[in-house]
LOBA-669118 format. One record per atom (N, C-alpha, C): x, y, z; residue in three letters. Coordinates in steps of 0.02 Angstrom, whole numbers, plus 32768, in hexadecimal, padded with zeros to 4 digits. Layout:
<rs>
XYZALA...
</rs>
This chain:
<rs>
802E7FBB7FF9MET7FFA7FFB8000MET802A80427FFEMET805A803B802ATHR808A80778032THR80A980857FE9THR80BF804B7FC9ARG80D880527F8AARG80B5806C7F53ARG806F805E7F59GLY803F807A7F28GLY803B80C37F32GLY802E80DD7F74TRP802C811D7F7ETRP807281467F6ATRP80A781297F70THR80E1813C7F5FTHR80ED814C7F0DTHR80D281157EE6GLN80D5811C7EA0GLN80A1814F7E85GLN8065814D7EAALEU803081887E98LEU805181C97EA2LEU807481D37EDEGLY808A821D7EE7GLY80C2822A7EBFGLY80ED81FA7EA6ALA811D82087E76ALA8107821B7E2DALA80D181F87E25SER80AF820C7DDESER809382447DDESER8074825D7E19LEU8053829F7E13LEU808382D97E21LEU80B982CE7E3BLEU80F682FA7E42LEU810E83067DF5LEU811082CE7DCAALA813082CF7D90ALA80FD82F77D67ALA80C182F17D6DVAL808A83147D48VAL808F83637D54VAL8096836D7D98ILE809983B67DADILE80D883D87D95ILE810883AF7D92SER814D83D27D81SER814A83DE7D35SER813083B27D09CYS812283BC7CC3CYS80FE83FA7CB8CYS80C483FA7CDCSER809484317CCCSER80B284747CE3SER80E484787D0BLEU810B84B77D21LEU814484C17CFALEU815584927CD2GLY819384A37CAAGLY81D3848B7CCBGLY81C984627CFDLEU820084547D30LEU822684177D1DLEU820983F27CF0ALA821F83AB7CDEALA826F83AF7CCAALA829483927CDEASN82DB83837CC9ASN830283CC7CD5ASN82E583FA7CFDALA8300843A7D0AALA832884357D4EALA836784427D49ALA839284437D82ALA839684887D9FALA8394848A7DE5VAL839284C67E0DVAL83DF84E07E05VAL83EC851E7DF1PRO842E85337DF0PRO845085367E32PRO8490851E7E42PRO84AB851E7E81PRO84B5856B7E98PRO84BC85707ED7VAL84CA85B77EEDVAL850385A87F21VAL853A85D07F14THR857C85CA7F39THR8590860C7F5ETHR859A860D7F9AGLU85A9864A7FC1GLU85F6863A7FDAGLU8617866E7FE0GLY865A86697FFDGLY867986B57FFEGLY86BA86B78016THR86E486F28018THR872286E78000THR874B87157FE0VAL878987147FCAVAL87B687417FEFVAL87F287337FF9ASN881B87638021ASN882F879B7FEEASN883F87D47FFEPHE885188127FD9PHE888488367FFEPHE88BB88417FE0ALA88F0886B7FF5ALA88FC88A17FC3ALA88F088DA7FC8ASP88F589107F8FASP893F89247F8CASP895A891A7F4CPRO899589317F47PRO89AA89787F42PRO8970899E7F3ESER897A89EF7F3CSER89738A0C7F7BSER896389E47FACSER895C8A087FF2SER896489CD802ASER895989DE8066ASN895C89AC809BASN891C898180ACASN88E8898A807FVAL88AC896F8089VAL88B089288083VAL8895890380B6LYS889288B280B5LYS8846889D80CDLYS8830886480B2GLY87EA885580C6GLY87D98821809CGLY8798881580A5GLN877A87DF807AGLN873D87F98055GLN873687DA8016THR86FC87F07FE9THR86CD87B67FEBTHR868E87C57FF8TRP865D87917FF9TRP863C87917FB3TRP862C874F7F9DTYR861187457F5DTYR85D987127F60TYR85B287147F30ARG857686DB7F24ARG857686CA7EDEARG857A86907ECCILE8572867C7E85ILE853686537E77ILE850686647E47HIS84D0863C7E2EHIS84E0861A7DF7HIS84DC85DF7DF7GLY84F285B77DBFGLY853285927DCDGLY854785717D94ASP858685447D99ASP85B6856B7D7BASP85E685837D9ALEU861B85B47D7ELEU864985877D4DLEU8652854C7D62ARG8684851B7D3AARG865F85067CFBARG862684F77CFFASN860684DB7CC1ASN85CD85037CA4ASN85D685487CA8SER85A885767C85SER85A3856D7C42SER856985707C24ARG855A85687BD7ARG857B85A57BBDARG857785DE7BDATYR858A861F7BC0TYR85C086437BEETYR85E086797BD9PRO860E869A7C07PRO85EF86B77C43PRO860B86A67C82PRO85E586C37CBCPRO85E687087CB7PRO85B187287CE3LEU85A2876A7CE4LEU85B487867D29LEU85E187B67D2CVAL85F087CC7D74VAL85C588147D76VAL85A9881D7DB3VAL858088557DC3VAL85A088817DF4VAL85A888C57DE2LEU85C688FA7E07LEU858C89237E21LEU858B89257E62HIS8558894E7E87HIS856389977E86HIS853289C47E97GLY85358A097E9AGLY853F8A1B7EE4GLY85358A637EEEGLY85438A7F7F28GLY85678AC07F2CGLY85A68ABE7F2APRO85CE8A7B7F46PRO85B98A707F91PRO85BA8A367FA1GLY85B58A167FE6GLY856589FB7FE9GLY854789F97FB5LEU850689DA7FB5LEU850C89917FA8LEU84F689637FDFPRO84FF891C7FD8PRO84DC89027F97PRO84F788C77F7CTHR84D988B17F3ATHR849A88977F3BTHR8478888A7F74ASP843688687F74ASP840588857F43ASP840388C87F3FTYR83CC88E17F0DTYR83DB88CA7EBFTYR840F88A77EADLEU842088957E6FLEU841788457E69LEU83FF88297EA3PHE83F887E37E9DPHE83C787CB7E6APHE839587F07E58PRO836A87DE7E1EPRO838B87D57DE1PRO83C687EC7DD5LEU83EE87DD7D99LEU8404879E7D91LEU83FB87747DBFLYS840E872E7DBELYS83E187107D83LYS83A7872F7D76ALA837A87177D3AALA839D87117CF2ALA83DA87407CF6LEU83FE87427CBBLEU842787007CA4LEU842786D47CE0GLY844586927CDDGLY840F865A7CCFGLY83D3866A7CBCASP83A1863A7CA9ASP83BB860C7C70ASP83E086277C45ASP83F986027C0FASP843285D07C15ASP844885CF7C59GLY848485A57C6EGLY84C185CC7C7CGLY84BE86107C82ARG84F5863D7C8EARG84FE86437CD9ARG8539863C7CF2ALA854686467D37ALA854A86947D47ALA852E86AD7D7BVAL852186F67D8DVAL854A86FC7DD0VAL857987297DD7VAL85A687327E0FVAL8593877B7E27VAL857F87777E6FPHE857487AF7E92PHE85A987BC7EC7PHE85B887F57ED7TYR85EA88017F18TYR85DA883D7F2DTYR85EE88437F75ASP85E288847F9AASP8630889E7F95ASP863088DF7F7FGLN866D89027F76GLN868B890D7FC9GLN86D089087FCAILE86ED8910800DILE86D5894E802DILE86C2894C8071GLY86A0898A808DGLY865A89898097GLY863889598072SER85F689568072SER85D2890D807ASER859A890D8091GLY857688C58094GLY8595889480B7GLY85A48860809FARG85C2882580C5ARG8608882480BEARG862E884E8094SER86748855808ESER868D887C80CESER86CD887B80D6THR86F588968109THR86E188E78100THR86CF88FF813EARG86BB8948814DARG86F289718166ARG86E789B48164PHE872189DD8182PHE870189FF81B5PHE870C89E081F9PRO86EA8A078236PRO87098A518243PRO86D98A768254LYS86EF8ABF8265LYS871A8AB982A2LYS87568ADD8296PRO87898ADF82DBPRO876B8B0B830APRO87868B048346ASN87788B32837CASN87AF8B6E8372ASN878D8BA58365LEU87B98BDB8361LEU87AA8C168395LEU87DA8C478399ALA87D98C7683C3ALA87AA8CA9839FALA87878CD683C4ALA87598D1083B0ALA87808D35837AALA875E8D478339GLY87808D648307GLY87A88D3D82D5GLY87B98CFD82EAGLN87DE8CD282B7GLN87AC8CAF8289GLN87C38CA8824FLYS879F8C7D821CLYS87BC8C41820BLYS879D8C0D8201ALA87B88BCC81E9ALA87D78BD0819FALA88078BB0818FASP882B8BB68155ASP88138B788129ASP87E98B8880F4TYR87CD8B5080CATYR87E78B588084TYR881E8B7E8080SER883A8B8D803ASER88468B4E8012SER88508B178030PHE88608ADD8007PHE88238AC27FE9PHE87E98AD47FEELEU87B18AC47FCFLEU87A88AE07F85LEU87D08ACB7F57THR87D48AE17F0FTHR87BC8AB37EE3THR87B78ACB7EA7GLU87A38AA07E6DGLU87D98A637E72GLU88158A7C7E6FGLU88468A447E69GLU88418A087E98GLU882E8A157EDDLEU882589EC7F0ALEU87E789B37EF4LEU87BB89CF7ED5PHE878689A27EC3PHE878D89807E82PHE87BE899E7E57ARG87CA897C7E19ARG87FD89437E2AARG8826894B7E60ASN885689157E77ASN882A88DF7E98ASN87F888EE7EC2GLU87CC88BB7EDBGLU87A588957EA0GLU879388B27E75LEU876A88927E42LEU879F885D7E1DLEU87DF88787E11THR880F884D7DF2THR881C880B7E1DTHR881F881B7E62ASN882E87EB7E91ASN880187BB7E8BASN87BD87C67E91LEU877E879C7E88LEU877E876F7E50LEU878B87947E16LEU878B87687DD7LEU87BF873A7DD4LEU880187457DEFTHR883487197DFATHR882786DD7E26THR880E86F27E62SER880386C87E95SER87CE86947E88SER879B86A77E5FLEU8769867A7E4DLEU877686527E02LEU87AC86687DEAGLY87C686487DA9GLY8793865C7D74GLY8775869A7D76ILE875386AD7D40ILE877386D17D09ILE87AC86ED7D16ASN87CD87197CE2ASN87FC86ED7CBBASN87FE86AB7CC0ASP882586847C9CASP880486697C59ASP87C686847C4FARG879D866E7C0CARG876886B77C0BARG874286B57BCBPRO871486EC7BC6PRO86E186F67BFCPRO86D787337C05TYR86A387477C3FTYR868287867C2CTYR864D87957C4AASP862487D47C3DASP861E87FE7C83ASP8615883C7C7FLEU860D886B7CBBLEU85D088927CAALEU85AA889D7CE3ILE857388D57CDEILE857A88F37D26ILE857F893C7D17GLY858789647D55GLY854D89997D58GLY852989A27D8CHIS84F489CB7D9BHIS850B8A097DBCHIS84F98A447DA0SER850B8A837DC1SER85548A8B7DD2SER856E8A967E10TRP85B58A8E7E24TRP85D98A587E08TRP85AD8A1C7E06GLY85CB89DB7DEEGLY85DE89E97DA3GLY85B68A0E7D7BGLY85CE8A197D36GLY86048A497D2DGLY86108A757D5CMET86458A9E7D5CMET86878A777D67MET867D8A417D9CLEU86B88A127DA7LEU86C689E87D6CLEU868989D07D50GLY869589A67D14GLY86AF89C67CD0GLY869E8A087CC6SER86BC8A297C8ASER87058A3E7C9ASER87188A467CD9ALA875F8A567CEAALA878D8A157CE0ALA876C89D77CFAPHE878A899A7CF7PHE879B898A7CB7PHE876289947C83ALA876989777C40ALA87A289A57C17ALA87A189E87C2FSER87D48A117C04SER881489FD7C0CSER882C89C57C42TYR886B89A87C43TYR8871896B7C15TYR8841895C7BEBARG883789297BC1ARG885188EA7BDFARG882888CC7C0FPRO8837888F7C36PRO882F88547C04PRO885988247C0DLYS885787ED7BE6LYS881987C97BF3LYS87F687AD7BBEASN87BC87827BC2ASN877887A57BCFASN877D87E87BDCLEU873A880B7BE0LEU8715880F7B9CLEU86DE87EC7BA1ARG86BA87DD7B5AARG868888187B4FARG866288297B7EARG862C885E7B7AARG862388847BB9ARG860D88C17BAFLEU860488F37BE1LEU85BE89127BE6LEU859A89137C1DVAL856089377C1CVAL856789697C51VAL855389A77C3BLEU855589E67C63LEU850E89F87C71LEU84F389EF7CA8TYR84B489F77CBATYR84AA8A2F7CEETYR84848A5F7CC7SER84778A9A7CF4SER84B68ABF7D11SER84E28AC17CF1SER85228ADA7D08SER853A8B157CEASER85598B477D18PRO85798B847CF7PRO85C08B797CD1PRO85CC8BA57CA5ALA860D8BA87C8BALA86448BD67CAEALA861F8C007CD6SER86448C347D01SER86138C497D38SER86328C547D73MET860D8C707DADMET85EF8CB57D9AMET86168CDF7D77ASP85FF8D1C7D64ASP85BE8D197D3EASP85B88CF17D05LEU857D8CE87CD9LEU853F8CCC7D0ELEU85538CA47D3CTRP85208C827D6DTRP85008CBF7D9BTRP852E8CE77DB8ILE85158D1E7DDFILE84E98D557DB9ILE84F48D627D7BLYS84D48D8D7D51LYS848F8D707D41LYS84918D337D2DALA844C8D127D19ALA84228D0B7D51ALA84398CFF7D95ASN84168CF77DCBASN83F88D3E7DDEASN841F8D697DDBASN84068DAC7DF2ASN83CE8DC77DBDASN83D78DB37D84GLN83A08DBF7D56GLN83628DA17D63GLN83658D5E7D77LEU832B8D347D8BLEU830C8D527DC7LEU83378D697DF6LEU83188D877E39LEU82F58DC47E22LEU830B8DEB7DF3ALA82E28E267DE1ALA82A28E197DBDALA82908DDA7DAEGLY82558DC77D99GLY821D8DB47DCEGLY82358DB47E07LEU820B8DA77E3ELEU81F18DED7E5BLEU81B68DDF7E82PRO819A8E257EA2PRO81C78E4B7EC6PRO81C08E897EC1GLN81ED8EB97EDFGLN81EF8EAC7F29GLN81C98E9C7F4BGLY81D18E897F9EGLY82038E487FA3GLY82028E1C7F79ILE822B8DDF7F79ILE826E8DF57F73ILE827B8E207F3FGLN82BC8E367F2CGLN82DD8E577F6BGLN82B98E867F80GLU82C58EB57FB9GLU82E68E887FF5GLU82B78E5C8004THR82C18E3A8045THR83058E098038THR83118DF18005ILE834B8DC87FF9ILE83868DEC7FEEILE83858E2B7FD5MET83C48E507FC3MET83D38E77800DMET839E8E8F8030ARG83A68EB0806FARG83CE8E8380A6ARG83B48E4480A0ASN83CE8E1680D7ASN84188DFA80C9ASN84238DF68085GLU84638DE18073GLU84968E18807AGLU84838E598076ARG84A88E93807FARG84C08E9680C8ARG848D8E8480F3ALA84928E8A8141ALA84AE8E49815AALA84B68E178131GLY84D38DDC814DGLY849D8DBA8179GLY845D8DCC8179THR84298DA4819FTHR84048D6B817ATHR84328D3A8160ILE84158D04813AILE83E88CD18164ILE83EC8CE081A0GLU83C78CAB81C8GLU83808CC281D9GLU83718D0B81C0ASP832F8D2381C7ASP82FA8CFC81A5ASP82C38CED81C3ASN828A8CCA81A7ASN82728CED8165ASN82708D2C816AGLY82548D4D812AGLY82818D3B80F0GLY82C68D3780F8TYR82F78D2F80C2TYR82EE8CE680ACTYR82E58CBE80D8ARG82D78C7280C4ARG82948C69809CARG82698C8A80AEMET82228C8B8091MET82268CA08049MET824C8CD6803FALA82518CFC8004ALA827A8CD17FDAALA82AF8CB17FF3LEU82DA8C857FD2LEU82B78C497FB5LEU82898C307FD8GLU82638BF97FC4GLU82398C0B7F89GLU82258C4A7F84VAL81FC8C5B7F43VAL822C8C557F0DVAL82638C6C7F10TYR82938C697EDETYR82A08C247ECETYR82AF8BFC7F00TYR82BF8BB27EF2TYR82858B8E7ED0TYR82488B9C7EE5ASN820E8B7B7ED1ASN81FF8B867E77ASN82268BBC7E67LYS821B8BD27E20LYS825B8BBB7DF2LYS828E8BBA7E19HIS82CC8BBF7DF3HIS82FD8B837E02HIS82F38B627E40LEU83188B247E4FLEU82F78AE87E45LEU82B88ADF7E5BCYS828B8AA67E4FCYS82448AB47E50CYS82208AAD7E1EARG81D68AC17E0CARG81AB8A907E26ARG81C28A5C7E41VAL818D8A267E54VAL81998A207EA8VAL816A8A047ECAPRO817489F27F18PRO81BB89D07F1FPRO81DE89EA7F49TYR821D89CF7F55TYR821C89807F66TYR823389557F3EPRO823889107F44PRO826888FE7F87PRO825888C07F9DASP828488AD7FE5ASP82D088B27FD5ASP82E088A67F9EGLU832C889A7F94GLU834888E67F97GLU832489127F7ALEU833A89557F7BLEU834189727FC3LEU830B89607FEAGLN82FD8979802BGLN8335895C8051GLN835189188048LYS83808903806DLYS83C1891F805ALYS83CC8932801ESER840F8957800CSER84128997802CSER83D189B8802DALA83CE8A018049ALA83E189FD8093ALA83C589CA80B6ALA83D489C18103ALA841989B0810AALA843C898E80DCGLY8488898280E2GLY84A689BB80E1GLY849B89E880B0LEU84BF8A2880AELEU84B28A5480E4LEU84768A5980F8LEU84678A808136LEU84928A6E8174LEU84958A298172SER84B58A1281B8SER85018A1B81B7SER85198A2F8178ASP85608A388174ASP85728A5C8136ASP85778AA18138ASN857B8ACB80FDASN85C08ADE80F3ASN85F58ABB8117THR86398AD9810FTHR86548ADE80CCTHR86468AAD809EVAL86668AB58058VAL863E8AEE8034VAL85FA8AEB8035HIS85D18B188011HIS85E38B60802AHIS85EC8B72806BSER85FB8BB18085SER86418BC68064SER866F8B97806DALA86AE8BAE8057ALA86B98BB7800FALA86948B957FE3MET86988B9C7F9AMET86688BCC7F7EMET86348BCE7F97ILE85F78BFF7F81ILE85EF8C3B7FA9ILE85E88C2A7FF2GLY85DD8C5F8021GLY85958C478042GLY857D8C718077PRO85498C638096PRO85088C778075PRO85058CA4804DALA84C98CBE8024ALA84C28CA07FDEALA84868CB77FC6GLU847A8C937F7DGLU84918CC27F3FGLU84848D027F4EPHE84968D357F22PHE84D68D627F27PHE84F08D537F5ATHR852F8D7A7F6DTHR85688D4D7F74THR858E8D3A7F39ILE85BD8CFF7F3DILE85FC8D237F59ILE86128CFE7F9ATHR864C8D167FADTHR86868CDF7FBBTHR86788CA47FA6GLY86A58C6F7FAFGLY86D68C6A7F7CGLY87018C337F78SER873F8C307F50SER872A8C2B7F04SER86ED8C147EFDLEU86D38C0E7EB3LEU86BF8C507E97LEU86C18C847EB9ARG86A28CC47E9CARG86C78CD97E59ARG86FA8CCB7E4FTHR871E8CD87E0ETHR872B8C9F7DDFTHR870C8C647DF0TRP87148C297DCATRP86FA8C2D7D82TRP87298C157D53SER870E8C077D10SER87348BD67CEDSER87148BB67CC3VAL872B8B7D7C9EVAL87308B977C4FVAL87198BCF7C3BILE87128BE67BF7ILE874F8BD87BD2ILE878A8BF37BE8ASP87C88BEC7BBEASP87E18BA97BBBASP87C88B787BDFARG87DA8B317BD6ARG87AB8B017BAEARG87788B1F7B99LEU87458AF57B7DLEU87568ADB7B33LEU87818AFF7B0DPRO87988AE87ACAPRO87C38AAB7AD7PRO87D68A967B13LYS88038A5B7B20LYS87D88A1F7B29LYS87958A237B32ILE876C89F17B3CILE876389CD7AF9ILE877B89877B02GLN877389587AC2GLN873289307ACAGLN871F89187B04ALA86E988EE7B07ALA86A0890E7AFBALA867B88EC7ACAPRO863A89027AB4PRO861489167AEBPRO85F489507AE5THR85D689637B23THR8586897D7B1BTHR855A89637B47LEU8517897D7B45LEU850F89AF7B7FLEU84F289EA7B67ILE84E48A297B92ILE84908A217B9EILE84828A267BDEILE84388A277BEEILE842E8A657C1BILE83FB8A827C11ASN83E08AB27C43ASN83958AC07C38ASN836E8ADE7C64GLY832B8AE57C65GLY83158B2E7C55GLY82D48B307C40ALA82BD8B737C2CALA82BF8BA37C67ALA82B98B897CA2TYR82AF8BB17CE3TYR82F38BAA7D0ATYR83268B937CEBASP83588B7D7D0EASP83808BB97D35ASP83A68BB17D6EGLN83D98BDE7D81GLN84138BD97D51GLN84228BA87D25ALA844A8BA57CF4ALA84298BB57CB9ALA841F8BF67CADGLN83FB8C127C6AGLN84248C077C2FGLN84118C157BF4ASP842D8C097BBAASP84718C2F7BB5ASP84708C6B7BD0SER84AC8C947BD5SER84E38C7D7BFCSER84D18C4D7C2BVAL85058C2E7C5AVAL85228BEE7C36VAL84FC8BCF7C0DILE85158B977BF0ILE85358BA87BADILE852C8BE07B8ELYS853D8BF97B4DLYS85878BE47B3FLYS85B98BF67B6CPRO86008BE57B57PRO86058B957B4APRO85E78B737B68PHE85EB8B237B57PHE85DD8B1B7B0DPHE85AA8B3C7AF4ARG858D8B347AAFARG85BB8B547A81ARG85E08B8F7A9DGLN860D8BAC7A6DGLN86558B8E7A67GLN866B8B667A9CHIS86B58B577A98HIS86BF8B0C7A9FHIS86878AE27AABILE86968A947AA9ILE86828A7D7A66ILE86B28A607A48TRP86AF8A4D79FETRP86748A2179F1TRP866E89EA7A19VAL863F89BA7A0DVAL860B89BA7A43VAL85D589D87A37HIS85A289DF7A6BHIS855D89DC7A4AHIS852989C87A76GLN84EB89D47A6BGLN84C689F47AA5GLN84868A1B7A9ATRP846C8A3D7AC8TRP841D8A317AD0TRP84088A1F7B06VAL83C68A127B15VAL83AA8A437B4AVAL83708A637B38LYS83508A927B64LYS83138A717B79LYS83098A687BBFMET82CB8A4C7BE2MET82918A867BE3MET82638A827BC4LYS82318AB87BBBLYS820C8AC57BFDLYS82068A947C26GLU81DE8A9B7C65GLU81FE8A9B7CA8GLU82458AA07CA2SER82738A917CDBSER829A8AD47CEASER82AA8ACB7D2DSER82DB8AFE7D3FSER831A8ADC7D4ESER83368AD17D8FHIS837A8AB57DA0HIS83798A747DAFHIS83418A517DACMET83378A087DBEMET831089E47D8FMET832389E37D52ALA830189C77D16ALA82F5897B7D26ALA831B89597D46HIS831589137D4EHIS82DC89007D82HIS82C2892D7DA9PHE828389327DD2PHE824F89507DA6PHE8257898A7D81GLU821C89AB7D65GLU820C898A7D24GLU823489707CFEGLU822889547CBEGLU824D89147CBFGLU823A88DE7CE5PRO826B88A37CECPRO826A88787CAFPRO8236886B7C8DGLN823C88417C4DGLN826188637C15GLN825B88A67C0CALA827D88C87BD6ALA82C788D87BE4ALA82CE88D47C26PHE831888E87C40PHE833A889E7C2DPHE831D88667C43LYS833788277C3FLYS834688157BF8LYS831188247BCCGLU8320881A7B89GLU835188417B62GLU835788807B7BALA838B88A97B56ALA83CF888F7B6FALA83DB88827BABVAL841D886F7BC5VAL842F88267BA9VAL83FD87FF7BAFGLY840387B67B9EGLY841A87B27B50GLY83E887D37B26ASN83F987D07ADDASN844087E87AD0ASN845688227AF0PHE849788347AE2PHE84CF88077AF5PHE84C387EB7B34LEU84F487B97B48LEU84F887807B1ELEU84BC87697B00GLY84BA872C7AE0GLY84D0872D7A94GLY84D087637A79ARG84E487757A34ARG852F875F7A29ARG8539873D79EAARG8582872A79E0ARG85A2876179C9ARG85818793799FHIS85A687CC798BHIS857A88027996HIS85A0883F79AFVAL8573888079B8VAL857B88AB7981VAL854688C17966THR854888F57933THR854B893C7953THR857A895D794DPRO8581899E7970PRO855389D27954PRO853A8A027983MET850F8A3B7972MET85458A6D7959MET85338A9F7934LYS855C8AD67921LYS856D8AFC7959LYS85B08B14795AARG85BD8B3A799CARG85A48B7E7998ARG85918BA179C9LEU857C8BE279C9LEU85C28C1179B9LEU85B28C457997THR85EA8C79798DTHR85E08CA579C8THR86188CC579DDSER86258CF67A12SER86068D3879FBSER85DC8D577A2EASP85C68D987A1FASP85D38DC87A53ASP
</rs>
């Protein structure tokens, strides 16, 4: 009798699995771990946390490495990009050092008036960390792809300009080519909000009172229009909570405020290095994005082989706002054997 029920249960399970399209579908493995990192350009030592969705060794296609934004925003909000591995591609996420589950930089106890020295938090540090991760996981001994969101695209474009061996494709997702262009565009977007919102934001940034509830509420109005236009998904909320719990990296590289950039990236630009990028590149931004067309324009002017996709209903988080269209755009680009370049823009 027991055997009969067992056989019936197995038969029903097979029918259900087939109806759901699960027959013969193996669940991709998920691997987590850390790699040791010692930066050759500074005295920074620590560990980089990573998560791999899929089989890195037996991936059907080149693995995709995901670079998160912030700086200092843990990678959780990009976990939906694991769907780009539905075709058998391994997708690699990691928390950049100083954020999330990687080694943090605790604030030292200082005397009154003293400031902590975080001058080691540079583009070079994070480029070196990325190289170390690729080497430690054995990724860069064969073709691989990169996708970088916001600051992650800044890092990715800089990294690609050094023409790393085996970098096959690059995706620059809602990323600026320079901080000067980013600041100008964001101030233009701010000017499109009600006058009271503008005044509240700028008054508090000038006064340094960014903990003020009025400032936070006004900033939320801006974010709801130009950061993410759908209710914030759990992954985004988790990353935001991680940043709020430790904003050391973000404060050092951007500053404590949104529109008044005072950190080490204030004068950052990759524009003069863009002609060195050899990897075919996909450039993505949204119609309501903080990374407006003017912000990504240098990529279209100076990267020889590129394509551009503009998400019509998105701001800065197209993978949440238009998930299917985003997946198709990136998936099609990564899946093509050859990339037909768009005509480069001329300088004006």
